[in-house]
N, C-alpha and C positions, 0 to 999 in steps of 0.2 A: 738474564742478563742479554743484552742485545750481543750477540753475537749470534749475534745469533742471530741470528738475525741480526744482529749484529752480527754482526758476528751473526748474529741471528741476523740475517738479512745484510747485510752483507752477508749476513746470518752467515760467514763464511762461505757462502755459494755452496751451500750443500747438496742444493737440488739441481742438477742441469738439465738442460733440454733433451728429453727424450722424446721424440716425435712417433706415435703409434705409426705413422706411414706418412709417404710424400702428401703433401696436400697444400696447395696454395693460403687457405683459409687459416689451415694449422700455423702455418709459418708467419703468417701475420699477426697474429695471436699471439706465438711467442716471441716476437720480434717486440711487439708491443710491452710482453710483460717483461723481457729483459731492460728495455728501456724504462722500464716503472711505471708504465701509462696504464696504470692497472685498472683502471673503469673501462679504458679502450679496449684492453684485452679481455676483460670481462663481457664487452658486447660483441668482441670476436668467436670467444669462445661459446656464448648462447648462440651465435647465428651457426654456428658448427654443429651444433647439438641438436639444433632444430632442423638443419638441413638433412639430419640422417644419412649424412654422407663416410660416416666410420661407424661400423659395425658396432665396435664395443667403444662405448665413449668412457670409460673409467679413468683413461688419463687425462681427457678433456675434463671431467669435474673436478679431478683433484686439483689440475691447475686453475678453474675457475674459482675454487675454494679457495687455494692458495692466493690468487688475485684480492677475493674478500677480504683475507687474515689479513692482507698488507693496508687496505683501508680501515681495519680495526671492525669488521662486519661479521661478528663472529659466529652469530646466530646461520647466516647465508652460510658462512664457511661452513659450518658443521653440517648443515642440511646438504651440501656438496660433497664433504668427507662419507658422509653414510653411505650415499651411493657407490663413491668411489672404493668403497671398503669391498663391494662385491664383486671387484675383479674377479675374473676367472684364472686359475692358477696358471693358465696356458698363454695367458697376455705375456707378453716376452718384458713388460715392466711391472709385473705383478710382485716383486719383491721393492721395488722403488716406491710405487705407489701404497701398499701398505706400510713400509716402513715411512713414508713420508706423511702419511696422513695422523701417525703416531705419535710424531716427531712434532707434528703443528698441534696436533691436539695438547703435548706435553707444553707448547711455547703458549697456548693461550692460556692452560691451567696457571705456568708460573707468570704470566703479566698480571695475573689476578691473585698472585700471593699464595696460591692452595698447592703446596710445593709436593704433598703426598699425593695428590691426584697426577702431579706432573711427572713425578718417579717413577710413578704407574706406568704413564703412556711411554717415556723413552724407554722403559724396561722392554716394554711391547714391542717399540721401533727396532731395538736392536737384535731382535730375533730375525730382522727382515735387512738390515743395511748396516756396516760396518764404517763409521765414521768418527774421526778425531773429535769432531765439534759435538756431535753426539755425545759419546762418553764425557767431553766436557763438562757440557751441560747438566747431563744426569749427577755427576758428581758434583756440582756448584749446587743442586738442588738436595742432593743428600746431604750436603754441608748446614744446609737448614734446618735439615730435619736432625741434625747430631748423629748420625749415622756416618761418624768419620772413618771407619776401618772400610763401608764399603766405598765411601767417594774416596779414597786414598788408591783402592784396587782399579776403580775405574776410570781415575786422573792418570794412572800409569800407562793404562792402556792406550788411553788418549794422546799420551805422548810417545808412547812406544809407537804409536801407527803414525804420528805426525813429529815430529823434534820440534819444528819450527811454531807448534801452535801456541802463540804468546796468551792466548785466554786457559789455556789446560795448564799451562806454569801458574799463572795466578790464581786459578782456582784451587791447584794444589798447595799454592803457600797459604791460603787460608784453612786447608786441612792441617797442615803441620802447625799452624797458629792456633789452632783448636785443640790439636793435641800436645800443645806446650813446646813442640822442639822449632826455636825461633830462630836456630842458624840453618835449619832448612827451609824454612819459610822467607828469610831473607834472601838465601840464594836462588829461589825459585820467581821472587820478586824481581831480581837484578836481572834474572835471564828472561822474564816476561818484559820487562822496560826495555831492553835490548833489542826484544823481535818487535815490539810495538809500544811505543811512549805516547799514544795517543787514547789508550784505554783507560776512563777515570777511574775505574774500579780498582787497578793494580795502585792507585796511588791511596785509595781508602784503604786496602788490603796493610799496604805499606804503614798508613796512619795506624793501624790496629795493632800492630806488631809495635809501633814505638810506645802507642798508649800502654801496653802491657808491660814493656821497661820503664813506664813513668817518663821517658823521654818526651815532653809534650810540645815542646817548641817544634823539634823535628816533626811531630804526628801534626801539628797543625801547617805546617809547610805542605808536607802532602794533602791534608784534608785541603787546603785553599788550592793547589794545583788540580783536584780531583774537581773542584767545582767551578775553577775556570774551562774545563772540558766540557762542562754542560750535564754535570754526571746525573742531575736531576731528570733528563728526558733521552739519557743514553740507553738505559735499559730498563728492567723491569720496575713498572709502575709501585709494584707493593713494598720497595725498599727506597722509592726514589730522593724521601726526604730523609734519609740517614746520615748524608755527610752533612747537613744543615742542622742536623740532630746534637752530631758530634763536636761539629765546630763550637754551638751554643754552649755544649757540656764541658769542653777542655781548651777554648778557644779565647775567653772573654774576659 
């Protein structure tokens, strides 16, 4: 889901700028990244790597790989991530880099609808970073694998870390739905909408509750709202057609 990056990406802004040291070239590259000028950022990170001005470039490779990720050049991103993973434990950004690489590997697998591999990467990421967004995304992918008890545990952690994480409430609503607890699912949907009413996934999950209750008119209203919020391009490419498929099945 885009959280991620949407959140992801805006992704919840999981990764903040952690400069290895004061360096004008690095500052320029970071500014370009923050402005989402990813190709410019790549060029600047590359110049910095080639200049050999910074002894340990693990962070630079991570950020260049992250830039490639945003441009969906996953092959180049993975090449940089592999170098970044060689970061020394003495590097002050060691946990940030290791956790960030595994998080983004998970995002790549998620976008390819490879939930099992995504979960493996997220579990590795949480060994290095503790983020509400990370636990929320982990829970979402565990839902897709029907690991509902694991999903519920991780989504509870996500909400404990950040009680304003709308995506965590939305993902936990899906877990409760799958466990047959429609009342708790509806409570989490309502909380998620109050925190962020622009997430198309919350309307899809709301519709799924109504479908289970055979309240199809209400379900179709929610599905139409998800479609209006551009569900197809919002999150995971692997489920981009789901809302249209549900409309075709229940609303025609």
